[in-house]
C-alpha positions as CSV (number, residue, x, y, z in Angstrom):
1,Q,-3.6,64.5,40.9
2,L,-2.5,65.8,37.5
3,Q,-4.1,65.5,34.1
4,F,-2.5,66.7,30.9
5,V,-4.0,67.7,27.6
6,E,-1.6,68.0,24.6
7,S,-2.3,70.2,21.6
8,G,-0.7,71.9,18.7
9,G,0.1,69.0,16.5
10,G,-0.6,68.7,12.8
11,L,0.9,68.4,9.4
12,V,4.1,70.4,8.8
13,Q,6.7,70.4,6.0
14,P,10.3,69.3,6.6
15,G,12.3,72.3,7.8
16,G,9.1,74.0,9.2
17,S,8.2,74.8,12.8
18,L,5.5,73.8,15.2
19,R,4.7,74.6,18.8
20,L,3.1,72.0,21.1
21,S,1.3,72.8,24.3
22,C,0.8,70.7,27.4
23,A,-1.9,72.0,29.6
24,A,-2.2,70.6,33.2
25,S,-5.1,70.5,35.5
26,G,-5.3,69.4,39.1
27,F,-2.9,69.8,41.9
28,G,0.9,69.6,41.8
29,F,2.1,71.0,38.5
30,K,4.7,73.2,40.1
31,F,6.1,70.3,42.1
32,Y,7.2,68.3,39.1
33,S,9.6,68.3,36.2
34,I,7.7,67.8,33.0
35,G,8.9,65.6,30.1
36,W,7.9,65.5,26.5
37,F,7.9,62.0,24.9
38,R,7.0,60.7,21.5
39,Q,6.0,57.4,20.0
40,A,5.9,56.4,16.4
41,P,4.0,53.3,15.2
42,G,5.8,50.1,15.9
43,K,8.5,51.9,18.0
44,E,9.1,52.3,21.7
45,R,8.4,55.5,23.4
46,E,11.3,58.0,23.2
47,G,12.2,60.8,25.5
48,V,12.3,64.1,23.7
49,S,13.0,66.7,26.4
50,C,12.6,67.5,30.1
51,I,12.3,70.7,32.1
52,S,12.9,71.2,35.8
53,V,10.3,72.5,38.2
54,S,11.6,76.0,38.0
55,G,12.5,75.9,34.4
56,A,16.1,76.6,35.2
57,S,17.5,73.4,33.7
58,T,16.5,71.4,30.6
59,I,17.4,68.1,28.9
60,Y,17.2,67.2,25.3
61,G,17.5,63.9,23.4
62,D,20.4,63.8,21.0
63,S,18.0,63.6,18.0
64,V,16.3,66.9,18.8
65,K,19.2,68.9,20.4
66,G,19.6,72.3,18.7
67,R,16.2,72.1,17.0
68,F,13.6,71.8,19.8
69,T,13.2,74.1,22.9
70,I,11.1,73.2,26.0
71,S,9.7,75.9,28.2
72,R,7.1,76.2,31.0
73,D,4.8,78.9,32.3
74,N,3.9,77.8,35.9
75,A,1.3,80.6,36.2
76,K,-0.6,79.0,33.3
77,N,0.2,75.4,34.3
78,T,1.5,74.9,30.8
79,V,4.6,73.4,29.2
80,Y,5.6,74.1,25.6
81,L,7.7,72.4,23.0
82,Q,8.9,74.6,20.2
83,M,9.9,72.4,17.3
84,N,12.1,74.0,14.6
85,N,13.7,72.6,11.5
86,V,11.5,69.5,11.8
87,K,12.4,66.3,10.0
88,P,10.3,63.4,8.8
89,E,11.7,61.2,11.6
90,D,10.0,63.6,14.1
91,T,6.7,62.2,13.0
92,A,5.1,60.6,16.0
93,V,2.4,61.1,18.7
94,Y,3.8,63.5,21.3
95,Y,3.0,63.1,25.0
96,C,3.8,65.0,28.1
97,A,4.1,63.6,31.6
98,A,5.2,64.5,35.1
99,G,8.3,63.2,36.9
100,S,11.8,64.2,37.7
101,C,14.5,65.3,35.2
102,N,17.0,63.4,37.5
103,N,15.3,60.2,36.4
104,W,14.4,61.2,32.8
105,P,13.3,59.5,30.7
106,L,12.2,57.0,33.4
107,A,9.4,57.1,36.0
108,F,7.1,59.7,34.4
109,A,3.4,59.5,35.0
110,S,0.0,61.2,34.3
111,W,0.2,60.8,30.6
112,G,-2.1,62.8,28.3
113,Q,-3.8,61.6,25.2
114,G,-1.1,62.8,22.9
115,T,-1.0,65.0,19.9
116,Q,-0.1,63.8,16.4
117,V,2.8,65.5,14.6
118,T,3.3,64.5,10.9
119,V,6.3,65.9,9.0
120,S,5.9,65.4,5.3
121,A,6.3,67.3,2.1
């Protein structure tokens, strides 16, 4: 029912900032928590953040806590990931998907194509 398109990635210097967007189409966006995930070459997919259906609660992975902020605009069917003070280890393809924050990072579906984030000087 849902399709996601991630955008906003690119090349950024260490310590810089980047904002990723996850635009949803189809039915059901407001019924799901939305998670951000990332995957670097040769590594398993890692949960980055999750936001509840209302946006009232959020979850962050330990590696990004205090640096990244997730938000959603249900009127626009869009989820954002504000990335501040980025580090080289943040380099990965970033994906969004639908599920429940109660199960995060498990059981998420409707993956987008991903957007590449590269942190390098």
